[in-house]
Every structure is written in C-alpha cells, then in structure tokens.
C-alpha positions as CSV (number, residue, x, y, z in Angstrom):
1,X,112.0,1.6,-13.9
2,X,115.7,1.4,-14.6
3,X,116.6,2.0,-18.0
4,X,116.2,5.1,-19.9
5,X,117.2,3.4,-22.8
6,X,114.5,4.4,-25.4
7,X,115.5,1.7,-27.3
8,X,114.1,-0.4,-25.1
9,X,110.9,-2.8,-25.3
10,X,109.2,-5.7,-23.9
11,X,106.6,-6.7,-26.7
12,X,107.0,-3.9,-28.8
13,X,106.0,-1.8,-25.8
14,X,108.3,1.4,-24.7
15,X,109.4,0.8,-21.3
16,X,111.3,3.8,-20.6
17,X,108.2,6.0,-19.0
18,X,105.7,5.8,-16.4
19,X,102.8,5.9,-18.7
20,X,104.2,3.7,-20.6
21,X,104.6,1.2,-18.1
22,X,101.2,1.5,-16.6
23,X,99.1,2.5,-19.7
24,X,99.0,-0.8,-20.6
25,X,97.0,-3.5,-19.0
26,X,98.3,-6.3,-17.3
27,X,102.2,-5.2,-17.7
28,X,102.4,-3.7,-14.2
29,X,99.7,-4.6,-11.8
30,X,100.7,-2.8,-9.1
31,X,101.4,-4.5,-5.8
32,X,101.0,-7.5,-7.0
33,X,104.9,-8.3,-8.6
34,X,104.4,-12.1,-9.4
35,X,100.8,-11.4,-11.1
36,X,102.4,-8.2,-13.6
37,X,103.7,-9.4,-17.5
38,X,107.0,-7.3,-17.4
39,X,107.9,-9.3,-13.9
40,X,107.2,-12.7,-15.4
41,X,109.3,-11.6,-18.6
42,X,112.4,-10.1,-17.0
43,X,112.1,-13.4,-14.4
44,X,112.0,-15.9,-17.6
45,X,108.9,-17.2,-16.1
46,X,106.8,-16.3,-19.6
47,X,107.7,-17.1,-22.5
48,X,109.4,-14.1,-24.8
49,X,111.9,-12.4,-27.4
50,X,114.1,-10.4,-25.4
51,X,116.8,-8.8,-26.4
52,X,117.9,-6.3,-23.6
53,X,117.2,-9.6,-21.9
54,X,121.4,-9.6,-20.6
55,X,121.6,-6.1,-20.3
56,X,119.5,-6.0,-17.2
57,X,121.1,-7.2,-14.4
58,X,119.4,-9.3,-11.5
59,X,119.7,-6.1,-8.9
60,X,118.2,-4.5,-11.3
61,X,115.5,-7.2,-11.6
62,X,114.9,-7.4,-8.0
63,X,114.1,-3.4,-7.5
64,X,112.2,-3.8,-10.8
65,X,109.9,-6.3,-8.3
66,X,110.6,-4.5,-5.4
67,X,109.3,-1.3,-7.0
68,X,106.1,-3.2,-8.4
69,X,105.3,-4.6,-4.8
70,X,105.4,-0.9,-3.6
71,X,102.9,-0.3,-5.4
72,X,104.4,1.0,-9.1
73,X,104.7,4.9,-7.6
74,X,105.8,7.3,-10.2
75,X,108.3,8.7,-7.9
C-alpha cells in the first residue's frame, strides 16, 4: 500500500501495514478490487468520510487497485 503514514486510517483501521489491510474481512479481497471495501472507498463508490482522500493521488489509487487485482501480495 502506498502510504506509510501511521495516522492514515479508513473506517478507523490502520492501513499502513499488510496485516492491518488483510486482517479485516472485506477490506481487501485479493483479485477482486471491485468487491474490496478499501477500493470502493478510495474510488468514491462507497460513502465514507475520508480525511485523507485529498492526499492520495489518482495514480496511487490506480496502484492500489492494480495491487489488489494482482492478488494483494505482501511484497
């Protein structure tokens, strides 16, 4: 995930580490970005108050989508 800011959270979940991203059911569904809650929130398809959305570029959003599409590997 492109962020290393420990203050970044989605729905109160720390999204700075692989375990944090993959331990919550539905947040990341490897290979299925359209079904992953994080992608839906980042792309504005799921209503959510985001305090950090303006700090994430479109390129970073595309990168996260591609990472999920490719299996969300810990690499």
